[in-house]
KEKE-3310 file (N, C-alpha, C; in steps of 0.2 Angstrom, whole numbers, plus 5000, padded with zeros to 4 digits):
npx = (5648:5647:5636:5637:5647:5635:5627:5633:5639:5623:5622:5633:5628:5616:5609:5601:5593:5584:5580:5571:5557:5547:5543:5542:5529:5521:5522:5528:5527:5521:5530:5541:5532:5530:5542:5544:5532:5535:5546:5542:5532:5539:5543:5556:5566:5572:5580:5570:5574:5569:5571:5565:5567:5579:5586:5598:5599:5592:5597:5612:5612:5606:5622:5630:5626:5628:5618:5602:5587:5574:5567:5580:5589:5598:5609:5617:5631:5628:5622:5605:5598:5582:5567:5559:5570:5572:5559:5555:5567:5563:5549:5555:5564:5577:5579:5577:5590:5600:5599:5598:5612:5616:5615:5601:5588:5572:5552:5550)
npy = (4302:4317:4330:4344:4341:4332:4344:4351:4343:4342:4354:4356:4344:4348:4357:4368:4372:4368:4372:4368:4367:4355:4347:4350:4346:4349:4356:4366:4375:4393:4399:4393:4387:4399:4402:4389:4390:4401:4395:4387:4392:4394:4385:4379:4366:4360:4354:4350:4348:4342:4350:4345:4334:4331:4338:4337:4340:4352:4362:4362:4367:4379:4384:4382:4390:4402:4409:4413:4409:4396:4395:4394:4393:4390:4391:4386:4382:4394:4403:4409:4417:4417:4418:4430:4439:4431:4433:4448:4447:4439:4448:4462:4457:4452:4442:4434:4440:4433:4420:4415:4421:4412:4399:4392:4384:4390:4393:4410)
npz = (5019:5023:5029:5022:5013:5006:5003:4994:4983:4980:4973:4965:4957:4949:4940:4945:4960:4973:4990:4999:5009:5013:4995:4978:4972:4984:4991:5010:5016:5014:5009:5003:4995:4985:4979:4972:4965:4957:4949:4943:4934:4924:4918:4924:4926:4940:4954:4969:4986:5000:5013:5028:5028:5037:5053:5050:5039:5035:5044:5040:5025:5029:5036:5029:5016:5022:5028:5037:5034:5023:5008:4998:4984:4972:4959:4945:4953:4962:4975:4975:4981:4994:4994:4998:4990:4976:4971:4971:4961:4952:4949:4944:4935:4931:4943:4928:4918:4927:4922:4908:4908:4915:4904:4907:4901:4902:4900:4894)
capx = (5648:5645:5629:5641:5647:5631:5623:5639:5636:5620:5623:5638:5629:5612:5607:5594:5594:5579:5581:5565:5552:5543:5543:5539:5522:5518:5526:5524:5527:5520:5538:5545:5528:5528:5545:5540:5527:5539:5555:5536:5527:5542:5545:5562:5568:5575:5579:5570:5577:5563:5574:5561:5567:5583:5585:5603:5597:5588:5604:5615:5608:5607:5627:5632:5626:5629:5608:5598:5580:5574:5571:5585:5589:5604:5609:5627:5630:5629:5617:5602:5593:5579:5560:5560:5576:5567:5552:5560:5572:5555:5545:5561:5567:5586:5580:5581:5599:5605:5596:5602:5620:5622:5609:5597:5581:5565:5549:5551)
capy = (4308:4323:4333:4349:4337:4331:4350:4352:4338:4344:4361:4355:4340:4350:4367:4372:4366:4373:4367:4370:4365:4352:4348:4355:4342:4347:4364:4363:4381:4399:4404:4387:4387:4406:4401:4384:4390:4403:4391:4380:4395:4397:4379:4379:4359:4360:4348:4353:4346:4344:4352:4343:4324:4330:4342:4339:4345:4360:4367:4361:4370:4388:4382:4379:4398:4409:4412:4411:4406:4391:4390:4395:4393:4388:4391:4384:4382:4402:4404:4418:4419:4417:4419:4438:4440:4427:4437:4452:4448:4439:4452:4465:4452:4450:4433:4431:4440:4430:4410:4419:4421:4407:4397:4390:4386:4393:4399:4414)
capz = (5014:5030:5028:5021:5008:5001:4999:4990:4977:4974:4970:4957:4951:4947:4936:4946:4966:4978:4997:5003:5015:5006:4988:4970:4973:4990:4996:5016:5020:5009:5008:4998:4988:4984:4976:4970:4960:4952:4943:4938:4927:4920:4915:4925:4927:4944:4960:4974:4990:5004:5020:5034:5030:5041:5055:5050:5032:5039:5048:5037:5023:5033:5038:5019:5015:5030:5027:5041:5030:5018:5005:4995:4977:4967:4947:4943:4959:4961:4978:4974:4988:4997:4994:4994:4984:4972:4974:4971:4953:4947:4947:4942:4929:4935:4937:4919:4914:4929:4921:4903:4909:4916:4897:4908:4901:4903:4901:4891)
cpx = (5644:5640:5634:5642:5641:5628:5628:5638:5630:5618:5628:5634:5620:5612:5604:5594:5590:5577:5576:5561:5544:5545:5538:5532:5518:5522:5523:5525:5526:5529:5539:5537:5527:5538:5547:5538:5532:5543:5545:5533:5530:5547:5554:5564:5573:5574:5576:5573:5573:5572:5570:5563:5572:5586:5594:5605:5598:5594:5608:5615:5610:5617:5629:5630:5625:5621:5604:5590:5580:5566:5576:5587:5597:5604:5615:5628:5631:5623:5611:5598:5587:5573:5559:5564:5571:5563:5553:5562:5565:5553:5551:5565:5574:5586:5582:5588:5600:5605:5599:5612:5624:5619:5608:5590:5577:5560:5549:5543)
cpy = (4314:4328:4343:4345:4336:4335:4354:4350:4340:4349:4359:4353:4341:4360:4372:4369:4373:4368:4372:4366:4359:4349:4351:4352:4345:4354:4364:4369:4386:4401:4398:4388:4391:4403:4395:4387:4396:4401:4387:4383:4397:4392:4378:4368:4361:4355:4351:4347:4348:4345:4346:4336:4323:4338:4346:4346:4353:4363:4366:4370:4380:4388:4383:4388:4403:4412:4409:4407:4401:4394:4393:4392:4393:4389:4389:4384:4389:4401:4411:4422:4418:4419:4429:4441:4438:4430:4442:4455:4444:4445:4458:4464:4452:4444:4430:4430:4434:4421:4414:4420:4416:4397:4390:4391:4388:4397:4407:4418)
cpz = (5022:5025:5023:5012:5004:4997:4993:4983:4976:4971:4964:4955:4944:4945:4940:4955:4970:4983:4997:5008:5011:4998:4983:4970:4979:4995:5004:5020:5012:5006:5001:4993:4984:4978:4968:4965:4953:4944:4940:4931:4924:4915:4918:4927:4934:4950:4967:4980:4996:5011:5027:5033:5035:5044:5052:5043:5034:5038:5047:5030:5026:5036:5031:5021:5016:5028:5030:5037:5024:5014:5002:4988:4975:4960:4946:4948:4963:4969:4978:4978:4991:4995:4991:4991:4978:4970:4969:4961:4949:4945:4940:4935:4929:4936:4930:4917:4916:4925:4913:4905:4910:4911:4904:4906:4903:4898:4900:4893)
residu = (MET:ASN:ILE:LYS:ASP:GLN:ILE:GLN:GLU:ASP:VAL:ASN:ASN:ASN:ASN:VAL:VAL:LEU:PHE:MET:LYS:GLY:ASN:LYS:ALA:GLN:PRO:GLN:CYS:GLY:PHE:SER:ASN:MET:VAL:SER:ARG:MET:LEU:THR:MET:ILE:GLU:ILE:ASP:TYR:LYS:ASP:ILE:ASN:VAL:LEU:GLU:SER:GLU:GLU:LEU:ARG:GLN:GLY:ILE:LYS:ASP:PHE:SER:ASP:TRP:PRO:THR:ILE:PRO:GLN:LEU:TYR:VAL:LYS:GLY:GLU:PHE:ILE:GLY:GLY:CYS:ASP:ILE:VAL:ARG:ASP:MET:PHE:GLN:ASP:GLY:SER:LEU:PHE:GLU:VAL:LEU:ASP:GLU:LYS:LYS:ILE:ASP:TYR:LYS:LYS)
# end
């Protein structure tokens, strides 16, 4: 399976996926840590994928989304954004609207 197919499978088979540097237990950059902490704070069940495990994966997710930075958040197959976008959506409440629309459980 090529990297694009692997990424597509992860995005399709998980309601919420965070491609990040490190993992939710041990983020390896401040931006990944911020998004992971926000998701943990509202108790979302999400799959974390460590892009540092493979340069092919690290570049592959950037190519897949046509987005140059990591972390990258996907909800029900839709690319939501990187750290700044997710943070802004968290603060203005629009992230919760997306989660409600896509019927994702979280702690309000």
